[in-house]
SENUVEX-581417 format. One line per field, with one value per residue (C-alpha): residue in one letter; x, y, z; residue number from 0. Coordinates in pm, whole numbers, plus 50000, padded with zeros to 5 digits. Layout:
BEGIN
type = A,...
X = X,...
Y = Y,...
Z = Z,...
seq = NUM,...
END
This chain:
BEGIN
type = M,S,K,R,R,K,K,R,G,S,V,A,V,Q,E,F,R,I,G,D,P,E,P,V,L,D,N,L,L,D,Y,L,G,V,F,L,S,P,W,A,G,Y,Y,E,P,P,V,S,L,I,G,L,S,R,M,R,H,A,N,A,Q,H,G,R,C,I,N,F,K,R,N,I,L,S,R,F,F,K,P,N,E,V,V,G,M,Q,D,F,R,C,A,C,Y,D,H,Q,C,F,G,M,G,Y,F,Q,I,I,R,N,S,F,N,G,V,A,Q,L,Q,H,L,P,A,L,N,M,R,R,K,P,D,T,D,Q,G,E,T,Q,F,C,W,L,G,P,D,K,L,A,P,V,D,F,Q,P,C,E,V,L,Q,T,S,E,Y,D,T,V,Q,Q,I,Y,G,I,P,D,W,L,C,S,M,Q,A,L,L,L,N,E,D,A,T,L,F,R,R,R,Y,Y,R,N,G,C,H,I,G,Y,I,L,Y,T,T,D,P,N,L,D,V,K,T,E,K,M,L,R,D,K,I,K,E,G,K,G,A,G,N,F,R,S,L,Y,V,N,I,P,G,G,K,D,K,A,V,Q,V,I,P,V,G,D,I,S,Q,K,D,E,F,N,R,I,K,S,I,S,A,D,D,V,I,V,G,H,G,M,Q,P,A,L,A,G,I,R,P,E,G,N,Q,S,F,G,D,I,E,K,I,V,R,V,Y,I,E,T,D,V,K,S,M,V,Q,P,F,L,D,L,N,R,Q,L,G,M,D,V,F,E,F,D,F,E,L,P,L,M,D,T,S,A,T,T,G,V,A,A
X = 50000,50138,50041,50058,49977,49827,49773,49483,49533,49572,49395,49607,49438,49559,49502,49587,49642,49680,49952,49891,49889,50201,50148,50324,50493,50676,50804,50804,51010,50865,50992,51335,51485,51789,52128,52466,52595,52945,53073,52894,52922,52563,52242,51997,51639,51387,51161,51230,51236,51198,50895,50741,50807,50641,50334,50256,50135,49963,49650,49462,49354,49706,49863,49592,49644,50019,49967,49699,49912,50203,49976,49805,50136,50273,49964,50065,50444,50622,50914,51224,51580,51708,51454,51234,50893,51020,51270,51006,50749,50999,51106,50742,50652,50940,50828,50475,50595,50885,50824,51141,51289,51636,51797,52160,52296,52477,52693,52836,53191,53109,52993,52635,52336,52291,52052,51879,51866,51638,51803,51600,51518,51516,51897,51985,52140,52237,52592,52713,52759,53105,53292,53162,52802,52755,52521,52655,52476,52571,52401,52383,52455,52286,52523,52503,52865,53037,52829,52892,52964,52845,53029,52913,52602,52577,52240,51912,51658,51286,51159,50840,50895,50922,50896,51151,51436,51525,51758,51500,51144,50843,50533,50214,50018,50220,49940,49717,49970,49776,49453,49646,49783,49440,49295,49568,49513,49141,49216,49469,49221,48957,49201,49295,48927,48855,49158,49084,48756,48523,48542,48737,48821,48657,48710,48640,48515,48494,48381,48283,48480,48415,48643,48936,49294,49271,48966,49124,49436,49222,49042,49371,49519,49210,49233,49597,49509,49248,49510,49488,49244,48993,48961,48649,48536,48256,48374,48190,48250,48088,48123,47936,47751,47835,47615,47432,47671,47972,48141,48073,48208,48216,48272,48512,48349,48124,48279,47948,47842,48154,48442,48256,48485,48308,48283,48652,48751,48529,48642,49011,48986,48828,49112,49372,49204,49181,49548,49633,49406,49224,48867,48687,48578,48946,49062,48915,48632,48263,47993,47777,47430,47262,47465,47702,48005,47863,48031,48372,48515,48428,48582,48905,48917,48873,49142,49383,49325,49343,49613,49787,49918,50077,50214,50442,50616,50898,50988,50959,51199,51463,51449,51576,51860,51955,51914,51706,51348,51371,51050,50746,50379,50094,49771,49584,49580,49229,49146,49010,49091,48766,48921,48846,48480,48300,47994,47785,47805,47482
Y = 50000,50336,50673,51025,51358,51658,51995,52219,52544,52449,52113,51802,51554,51193,50922,50555,50318,49940,49807,49600,49218,49042,48791,48458,48585,48910,48980,48800,48985,49056,48857,49004,48746,48525,48678,48519,48604,48751,48644,48307,48178,48054,48188,48360,48226,48462,48454,48403,48029,48081,48296,48018,47773,47996,48033,47664,47766,48088,47934,47611,47553,47611,47366,47109,47132,47075,46776,46629,46652,46487,46211,46131,46115,45885,45668,45570,45578,45243,45248,45047,44984,45305,45553,45474,45606,45844,46013,46045,46194,46453,46553,46559,46791,47023,47020,47127,47391,47544,47422,47210,46909,46756,46413,46326,46039,45780,45563,45215,45098,45039,45402,45286,45448,45275,45515,45851,46053,46349,46688,46968,47225,47516,47528,47406,47651,47622,47711,47798,47499,47361,47421,47083,47195,46983,47114,47201,47257,47348,47320,47608,47520,47682,47981,48006,48121,47804,47630,47259,47190,46876,46709,46796,46596,46459,46626,46579,46861,46848,47183,47355,47568,47943,48180,48423,48190,47822,47798,47739,47614,47825,47671,47691,47821,48146,48315,48282,48430,48754,48563,48343,48644,48813,48502,48515,48886,48826,48552,48768,49056,48827,48699,49050,49143,48848,48895,49264,49187,49145,49502,49683,49982,50277,50638,50716,51073,51288,51651,51688,51961,51774,51488,51531,51431,51115,50986,51073,50878,50583,50579,50606,50313,50100,50161,50057,49740,49656,49527,49154,48876,48933,49306,49510,49443,49646,49977,50192,50568,50809,51183,51387,51671,51543,51631,51406,51232,51363,51028,50851,50541,50597,50276,50305,50031,49727,49407,49231,49477,49617,49369,49092,48836,48527,48661,48752,48409,48230,48424,48407,48035,47974,48164,47956,47632,47753,47851,47494,47354,47147,47032,47184,46837,46737,47051,46956,47210,47145,47247,47547,47497,47173,47136,46846,46795,46484,46148,46191,45886,46029,46361,46186,45993,46311,46486,46198,46210,46588,46678,46396,46220,46550,46621,46315,46433,46622,46296,46087,46329,46221,45873,46021,46195,45874,45651,45405,45373,45461,45662,45455,45512,45263,45444,45115,45083,45104,45430,45245,44899,44706,44361,44354,44296,44285,44091,43976,43615,43425
Z = 50000,49905,50053,49916,50080,49902,50062,49978,50163,50529,50493,50439,50207,50227,49972,50006,49717,49710,49477,49166,49178,49055,48771,48732,48417,48492,48144,47811,47554,47215,46921,46849,46615,46671,46744,46801,47148,47100,47442,47482,47125,47091,46941,47175,47145,46980,47288,47657,47725,48099,48019,47810,48093,48353,48137,48199,48545,48443,48294,48360,48000,47869,48112,48040,47662,47693,47920,47695,47382,47563,47693,47365,47175,47444,47404,47050,47089,47076,47324,47240,47356,47200,47336,47633,47723,47992,47761,47492,47730,47855,47504,47391,47679,47587,47225,47318,47563,47367,47013,47025,47204,47233,47250,47314,47105,47317,47093,47151,47093,46724,46684,46651,46818,47153,47325,47296,47619,47670,47724,47891,47624,47869,47888,47537,47292,46927,46822,46473,46244,46183,45861,45745,45805,46119,46387,46730,47061,47416,47753,47999,48359,48659,48648,48264,48266,48145,47875,47826,47460,47285,47001,46648,46551,46907,46969,46784,46779,46707,46591,46483,46174,46213,45918,46064,46161,46147,46447,46719,46717,46815,46983,46781,47081,47090,46895,47204,47446,47501,47574,47815,48002,48002,48164,48425,48489,48542,48794,48979,48987,49132,49395,49496,49509,49738,49961,49985,50159,49862,49748,49478,49692,49858,49964,50329,50303,50618,50644,51009,51192,51519,51401,51637,51566,51778,51589,51255,51347,51457,51119,50931,51126,51065,50691,50696,50889,50623,50379,50314,50401,50678,50633,50568,50922,51078,51218,51469,51457,51705,51648,51912,51746,51397,51105,50860,50617,50803,50735,50404,50235,49858,49658,49365,49160,49163,49036,48997,48726,48566,48552,48364,48522,48395,48041,48030,48164,47914,47606,47692,47771,47429,47262,47445,47339,46978,46987,47083,46813,47076,47089,47393,47506,47533,47711,48048,48047,48098,47851,47928,48068,47964,47646,47578,47359,47195,47146,47307,47129,46786,46887,46985,46658,46454,46661,46598,46223,46189,46441,46626,46316,46211,46558,46540,46221,46400,46576,46259,46094,46347,46194,45869,46050,46232,45929,46132,46256,46623,46663,46573,46650,46638,46561,46536,46913,47064,47236,47537,47666,47632,47679,48051,48136,48465,48561,48851,48954,48931
seq = 0,1,2,3,4,5,6,7,8,9,10,11,12,13,14,15,16,17,18,19,20,21,22,23,24,25,26,27,28,29,30,31,32,33,34,35,36,37,38,39,40,41,42,43,44,45,46,47,48,49,50,51,52,53,54,55,56,57,58,59,60,61,62,63,64,65,66,67,68,69,70,71,72,73,74,75,76,77,78,79,80,81,82,83,84,85,86,87,88,89,90,91,92,93,94,95,96,97,98,99,100,101,102,103,104,105,106,107,108,109,110,111,112,113,114,115,116,117,118,119,120,121,122,123,124,125,126,127,128,129,130,131,132,133,134,135,136,137,138,139,140,141,142,143,144,145,146,147,148,149,150,151,152,153,154,155,156,157,158,159,160,161,162,163,164,165,166,167,168,169,170,171,172,173,174,175,176,177,178,179,180,181,182,183,184,185,186,187,188,189,190,191,192,193,194,195,196,197,198,199,200,201,202,203,204,205,206,207,208,209,210,211,212,213,214,215,216,217,218,219,220,221,222,223,224,225,226,227,228,229,230,231,232,233,234,235,236,237,238,239,240,241,242,243,244,245,246,247,248,249,250,251,252,253,254,255,256,257,258,259,260,261,262,263,264,265,266,267,268,269,270,271,272,273,274,275,276,277,278,279,280,281,282,283,284,285,286,287,288,289,290,291,292,293,294,295,296,297,298,299,300,301,302,303,304,305,306,307,308,309,310,311,312,313,314,315,316,317,318,319,320,321,322,323,324,325,326,327,328,329,330,331,332,333,334,335,336,337,338,339,340,341,342,343,344,345
END
């Protein structure tokens, strides 16, 4: 809470103001392009990767869509000796969050591919290619001062295409970033409204000349104590000889009529789901009123045909780079296991 004093003649006017809520995502830089860091020797990502990571927790629909895409791709992935399910799930999650994922190639004594290990995309950076055109990557440690270099062609990268640059991938949901942040802002506003005592704010207006200094100080202290949960308690003020409306509480606004909280949340949530290309029935939301989404199994089948089979292409492209079929998906698997049946004994 901040306080300012203004003087009008001989009368000191005081105003109190409650600070703004702090969002999960403090700052996400605008798209600036990719630049080679002169002191570190790697390309800087076009957007803040730590910002993209924090946005997972800023909105429920956004986090749900990332998890769902990771889960449904894992449903059809066929793990093998080279790449296991856990490494695939981690790389798949990175790919949905950042638009790119990374694997380290572990080779055997015959220089063959023995294993693919997931590398966290948050700290991976692309370096300039070698003179032979081989790709190079490095990993940033916690201090980010001494990057760990990988051997040329030791790291595989999945990447979503970007029209501006082809060094890093960009997530397809980035188009819904503003709606995602608007949804977060609405939630934070509602939280502050609730914690503030279910009111937006008010002006305690006093004009009675009988209000002595002691009573004025008591009112000022009570307003200060009103910050946080449990405030807006009942307050008794007695001014002997005071006039009508000598003390007034003037509301600043009415959230029930002016902030349209539910409408903002609904519209921004729809934009986030559209940005992910998800069906509402699969995004973990409930239909409005008495409506329904229809046959959920048909919706899933359509989503698999229109989106999921395309979402695996960045991983299938790694097979071409490796020269062997490591990433395989079985889309003939049933959506639900109906082999187990239950019954009641006669």
